[in-house]
C-alpha positions, 0 to 999 in steps of 0.5 A, spaced: 801 429 054 795 424 054 795 418 059 795 414 052 801 417 050 805 417 056 811 413 057 810 407 062 813 409 069 819 404 070 823 403 076 830 405 077 831 397 075 827 398 068 822 394 071 814 395 070 811 399 076 804 398 074 800 392 071 798 396 065 806 397 064 807 389 063 806 387 056 799 384 054 802 377 053 805 377 060 799 380 064 795 374 064 801 370 067 803 375 072 795 376 074 795 368 075 801 368 079 798 373 084 791 370 084 794 364 086 799 367 091 793 371 094 788 366 094 792 360 097 794 365 103 786 367 104 784 360 104 789 358 109 787 364 113 779 362 112 780 355 114 784 357 120 779 361 122 774 356 121 778 351 125 779 355 131 771 356 131 771 364 130 764 366 130 761 367 123 766 363 119 764 356 117 764 351 112 760 351 106 755 345 106 749 342 102 744 337 104 749 336 110 755 334 106 761 339 106 763 342 100 771 343 100 774 349 096 777 344 091 770 344 088 769 351 087 776 351 084 775 346 079 768 350 077 772 356 076 777 353 072 772 350 068 769 357 067 776 360 065 777 355 060 771 355 057 771 363 056 779 362 054 776 358 048 772 363 045 775 370 048 780 373 044 781 380 047 787 381 050 784 385 056 779 379 058 784 374 057 789 377 061 784 378 067 782 370 066 789 369 068 787 372 075 781 367 075 786 361 073 790 363 079 785 363 084 782 356 081 788 353 081 790 355 088 783 352 091 785 346 088 792 345 090 790 347 097 787 341 098 792 336 094 793 332 100 785 331 100 785 329 093 791 324 093 789 321 100 781 321 099 781 323 106 780 330 109 787 330 112 787 338 111 790 339 118 794 333 119 801 332 118 799 329 111 796 336 109 803 339 109 803 336 102 798 341 100 802 347 103 809 344 100 806 344 093 803 351 093 809 354 096 813 350 090 808 353 085 809 360 088 816 360 088 817 356 081 812 361 077 815 367 080 822 365 079 820 364 072 816 370 071 822 374 073 828 370 070 824 370 063 822 378 063 826 381 057 830 387 059 828 394 057 834 394 052 831 388 048 824 391 048 826 398 046 824 401 052 
């Protein structure tokens, strides 16, 4: 049996065990959720390392102006959106989900700054960004689980 004809490997519960076993229509959503979750966690770690002055880790600046990571998130979302408008390949569109999730996490992680227009990342007000990101992770993850078709419905 060749890899192309092999049946998807599923867990005892019938859930896909690998990304390629997820239906193409949901793959981008799963990757967006994963990208958001991973990027949010990594950005929080990176900014904490900058905050405690770990050697070799620092802010990105241009002309003496600190460039917040929401800027990179907006740029990434613009690129993902533009590619998504012209690209029709299911494979590429699925991976665009990863870029979308990462870009969204970079923006949401600094939502408190964008709302107050002040650098409140490490203030109490900065907790708005954490709360919002955790809500997005929880709601999106729950929707992905709750809207998954059972294997009986999908013929598997």
